[in-house]
C-alpha positions as CSV (number, residue, x, y, z in Angstrom):
1,M,70.8,83.3,140.4
2,Q,73.1,86.0,141.4
3,F,76.3,86.7,142.4
4,L,76.2,87.7,146.3
5,L,78.7,90.6,145.6
6,R,78.0,92.2,142.7
7,P,80.2,95.1,142.1
8,R,79.5,97.8,139.4
9,P,81.7,98.9,136.5
10,V,83.7,101.8,136.9
11,D,84.3,104.3,133.9
12,N,87.3,103.5,131.7
13,E,87.2,99.8,132.7
14,V,87.9,97.4,130.6
15,F,86.1,94.1,130.7
16,S,88.4,91.5,132.1
17,S,89.2,93.6,134.9
18,Y,85.7,94.0,135.8
19,L,85.6,90.5,135.4
20,L,88.5,89.8,137.6
21,R,86.9,92.0,140.2
22,L,83.8,90.0,140.0
23,T,86.1,87.0,141.1
24,Q,87.9,88.6,143.8
25,T,85.4,90.4,145.3
26,N,82.6,86.8,145.6
27,G,86.2,84.9,146.9
28,Y,86.5,82.6,144.1
29,S,90.1,81.2,143.2
30,N,90.0,81.2,139.7
31,Y,88.3,83.7,136.9
32,Q,87.6,80.5,135.0
33,T,84.4,79.8,137.9
34,V,82.8,83.4,137.0
35,L,83.0,82.4,133.1
36,D,81.6,79.1,133.1
37,Y,78.8,80.5,135.5
38,V,78.3,82.7,132.6
39,D,78.7,80.5,129.9
40,I,81.8,82.9,128.4
41,Q,84.4,80.5,126.2
42,S,87.0,82.1,126.2
43,D,90.9,82.8,126.9
44,F,90.9,85.8,129.2
45,H,92.5,88.4,127.4
46,K,90.2,87.8,124.2
47,L,87.6,88.6,126.6
48,N,87.9,92.3,125.9
49,Y,87.3,91.7,122.0
50,L,84.1,90.1,121.8
51,S,81.8,90.4,119.3
52,K,77.9,90.4,119.1
53,S,77.4,87.7,116.7
54,S,79.7,85.2,118.8
55,A,79.5,86.1,122.4
56,N,76.3,86.7,124.7
57,L,76.1,88.7,128.0
58,G,72.6,88.0,129.2
59,I,73.6,85.3,132.0
60,L,76.5,87.8,133.4
61,E,73.9,90.5,133.0
62,R,70.8,88.9,135.2
63,S,73.2,87.8,137.6
64,T,75.4,91.1,138.1
65,D,72.1,93.4,137.5
66,V,74.6,95.2,135.4
67,E,72.9,95.9,132.2
68,E,74.4,94.3,129.0
69,S,74.5,97.8,127.0
70,R,77.3,98.2,129.9
71,L,79.1,95.3,130.2
72,W,79.5,95.6,126.2
73,E,81.3,99.4,126.5
74,M,83.8,97.6,128.6
75,V,84.6,95.4,125.5
76,F,86.5,96.7,122.2
77,P,83.8,95.1,119.9
78,A,85.7,93.1,117.2
79,I,84.2,93.9,113.5
80,A,85.8,92.6,110.2
81,D,89.0,92.3,108.9
82,R,91.0,91.9,112.4
83,S,89.8,95.0,113.3
84,V,87.8,96.7,116.6
85,R,86.2,99.4,117.4
86,A,87.5,101.4,120.3
87,Y,86.7,105.3,121.0
88,N,84.7,105.7,118.2
89,S,88.0,104.8,115.6
90,T,88.3,101.6,114.3
91,L,91.8,100.0,114.8
92,Q,93.9,97.1,113.9
93,Y,94.5,94.2,116.4
94,E,98.3,95.7,116.1
95,W,97.6,98.6,117.4
96,L,96.1,97.2,120.5
97,E,98.3,95.4,123.6
98,R,95.7,92.3,123.5
99,E,97.5,89.8,125.6
100,K,100.3,91.7,127.8
101,I,99.4,93.9,130.9
102,K,101.0,97.1,131.7
103,I,99.5,99.4,134.3
104,C,99.8,103.0,135.1
105,P,101.1,102.4,139.1
106,A,99.8,105.5,139.8
107,C,96.6,105.2,139.1
108,F,96.1,101.5,140.0
109,A,97.4,102.0,143.8
110,E,94.8,104.4,143.7
111,E,91.5,102.6,142.1
112,G,92.2,99.0,142.0
113,Y,90.9,98.5,138.0
114,Y,92.8,98.8,134.3
115,H,91.3,101.5,132.4
116,K,90.5,100.8,129.0
117,N,93.4,103.4,127.3
118,W,96.4,101.1,128.4
119,S,95.2,98.9,125.9
120,L,96.5,100.8,123.7
121,W,99.6,100.4,121.7
122,C,100.5,103.7,121.2
123,Y,99.8,104.7,124.7
124,T,103.0,104.1,127.4
125,S,102.7,106.3,129.9
126,C,99.7,108.4,132.0
127,H,98.5,111.2,131.0
128,I,97.3,112.5,134.6
129,H,100.1,111.1,136.4
130,Q,103.3,112.1,133.8
131,C,104.7,108.5,134.6
132,L,105.1,105.7,132.7
133,L,103.3,102.2,132.3
134,V,104.9,99.5,133.8
135,N,104.6,95.9,132.1
136,T,107.2,94.3,133.7
137,C,107.6,92.7,137.0
138,P,110.0,94.6,139.5
139,Q,110.7,91.7,141.6
140,C,111.3,88.6,139.0
141,Q,111.3,90.4,135.9
142,S,109.1,88.7,133.7
143,V,106.0,90.5,130.9
144,W,102.5,90.5,132.5
145,Y,99.8,88.7,130.8
146,W,96.6,88.8,131.3
147,D,96.2,84.5,130.8
148,D,98.5,84.7,134.3
149,L,96.0,86.0,136.1
150,K,93.9,84.3,138.6
151,N,91.5,86.0,140.7
152,D,93.7,88.9,141.7
153,W,95.9,91.5,140.3
154,K,99.2,89.8,141.2
155,C,102.5,88.1,139.4
156,K,103.1,84.5,139.0
157,C,105.9,85.1,141.3
158,G,103.3,86.5,144.3
159,W,104.3,90.6,143.3
160,N,101.1,92.8,144.2
161,F,100.7,95.1,141.0
162,S,99.4,98.0,143.5
163,D,103.0,98.4,145.0
164,T,105.2,98.7,141.5
165,P,107.2,101.7,141.7
166,I,106.8,104.8,139.9
167,T,108.9,106.0,137.6
168,N,108.2,109.7,136.7
169,L,108.8,111.4,133.3
170,E,110.1,114.6,132.6
171,Q,108.2,117.5,131.1
172,G,107.4,116.9,127.4
173,D,108.1,112.8,127.7
174,N,104.0,112.4,128.2
175,D,103.2,114.4,125.0
176,L,102.4,111.6,122.6
177,S,100.0,110.0,125.7
178,S,98.5,113.3,125.9
179,L,97.5,113.6,122.5
180,V,96.4,109.9,122.7
181,A,94.2,110.5,125.4
182,H,92.6,113.5,124.0
183,S,92.2,111.5,120.7
184,C,90.5,109.1,122.9
185,G,87.9,111.8,124.7
186,L,89.8,111.3,127.8
187,S,91.5,114.5,128.7
188,G,90.1,116.1,131.9
189,E,90.7,118.9,134.6
190,K,93.6,115.9,135.9
191,S,95.5,115.8,132.3
192,V,98.5,117.5,131.4
193,A,98.2,120.1,129.3
194,L,97.7,118.9,125.6
195,N,100.7,120.6,123.2
196,I,98.0,121.4,120.4
197,G,101.2,123.3,118.2
198,S,101.7,119.2,116.7
199,P,100.6,118.7,113.4
200,L,99.6,115.2,115.6
201,S,97.2,117.1,117.4
202,A,94.6,117.0,114.4
203,L,94.5,113.8,113.8
204,S,92.5,110.5,115.1
205,L,93.4,107.9,117.3
206,S,93.0,105.5,113.9
207,Q,96.0,107.9,112.5
208,I,97.6,108.4,115.1
209,S,98.1,104.6,115.9
210,L,99.2,103.7,111.8
211,L,101.4,106.9,112.3
212,M,103.4,105.7,115.1
213,M,103.3,102.1,114.1
214,S,105.0,102.5,111.2
215,T,106.8,105.2,111.9
216,A,108.3,103.0,114.9
217,L,109.2,100.2,113.3
218,C,110.8,102.6,110.5
219,L,113.3,103.4,112.9
220,Y,113.5,100.4,115.1
221,N,114.2,98.0,112.4
222,S,116.4,100.4,109.7
223,G,118.7,97.5,108.6
224,G,116.8,94.4,109.4
225,R,114.9,91.9,107.0
226,H,111.0,92.6,106.1
227,H,110.8,89.1,107.9
228,Q,112.7,90.4,110.6
229,L,110.9,93.3,111.4
230,K,109.8,93.5,115.3
231,L,109.1,96.2,117.6
232,P,110.3,96.3,121.9
233,S,108.5,94.0,124.5
234,I,109.2,95.8,126.8
235,N,107.3,98.8,127.6
236,L,109.9,101.4,128.8
237,E,112.1,100.6,125.4
238,L,108.4,101.1,123.7
239,H,107.7,104.5,124.9
240,R,111.5,105.4,124.3
241,L,111.4,104.4,120.3
242,L,107.8,106.3,120.7
243,S,109.0,109.6,121.8
244,R,111.1,109.4,118.7
245,S,108.6,108.3,116.0
246,A,106.4,111.7,117.3
247,L,109.5,113.9,117.2
248,V,109.9,113.1,113.4
249,Y,106.4,115.3,113.2
250,K,106.9,117.5,115.8
251,S,107.3,120.5,113.3
252,E,105.0,121.9,111.3
253,F,104.2,119.2,108.1
254,S,101.8,121.4,105.6
255,N,101.5,117.6,103.5
256,L,100.4,116.0,106.7
257,A,97.2,115.5,105.3
258,Y,98.5,114.0,101.7
259,F,100.8,111.6,103.0
260,L,98.1,110.1,105.8
261,Q,95.9,109.5,102.4
262,W,99.6,108.0,100.9
263,V,100.0,105.8,104.0
264,D,96.6,104.4,104.3
265,R,96.0,104.1,100.7
266,A,99.4,101.9,100.5
267,Y,98.9,99.8,103.9
268,R,95.1,99.0,102.3
269,I,96.8,97.5,99.2
270,E,99.4,95.5,101.5
271,Y,96.8,94.2,103.6
272,K,94.3,92.9,101.2
273,R,97.1,91.6,99.0
274,A,98.9,89.7,101.9
275,G,95.3,88.1,103.8
276,Q,95.1,88.7,107.2
277,R,97.6,87.0,108.7
278,K,98.8,87.4,112.1
279,N,101.2,90.5,112.7
280,H,100.9,90.8,109.2
281,L,102.1,94.8,109.3
282,Q,105.6,93.7,110.3
283,E,105.7,91.2,107.3
284,L,105.4,93.9,104.4
285,S,107.4,95.4,101.5
286,L,105.3,98.6,102.9
287,I,107.5,100.0,105.7
288,S,110.5,100.0,103.1
289,T,108.6,101.9,101.0
290,F,107.2,103.9,103.9
291,R,111.3,104.5,104.4
292,S,111.8,106.3,101.1
293,K,108.7,108.7,101.9
294,L,109.8,109.6,104.9
295,E,112.8,110.5,103.6
296,D,111.7,112.1,100.2
297,L,109.7,114.4,102.4
298,C,112.7,115.2,104.5
299,L,111.6,113.9,107.7
300,L,113.9,111.2,108.0
301,T,117.8,111.6,106.7
302,R,118.9,108.7,104.7
């Protein structure tokens, strides 16, 4: 049996977004109806991080006439060691917004679906519209989560995502997200011109993610204890923090390649020692070591 209405996936759409559109188009009251029918058992936000060893999308393929390979393109495939494949890079879970929703109001009002790159933790503004991504309701101020959705794009209070106001950014405030989009291969003719003078412009998505996460943790927790390390939950605050983090590397830094090798090596050593704990990066002594290294290289003031 097939769904009566079978929308096609959109370029750069994430899997949960497609399932929600399938639910809404066919008039179901809850996405769970669709999941039960195609025999997928998962929390809604986890659908974006399936693994081929534990999930079969064959029934969904037959029910929608969408090729299984195309369905998998909307997923961040889970691989070993709490990591996923994304835009030809390997990313740690901590470098993704897995449970929260953040949207570009301009893109969403125009297109009505969730862009896959919005799930990237260090992508906080739209590289096309030069506006801030939003992850809190303008009406009730609650943070948006995938698992709170039912069959439409609305907050629990009833606010429609497509009505979300746009907050435009000043020139230069969008540099990091433009860089992230470029590393994902998403830069197009509508995109803001990329600042290729920054030493960060030559980095891969995984390198940018690791560097920005570590730097942001240093800046935001300068005097805190390791077990209390945290980051902002509101995208506006996170965007400001990441803008500061990117400025650390604004000028040409000849030792950046060496520095990245050191960070990656230290991260993997600490990761192996700590095991696969949730949010393990925020509990490791790596951050104090990272800060000392930045200070030694005169990238942060003591």
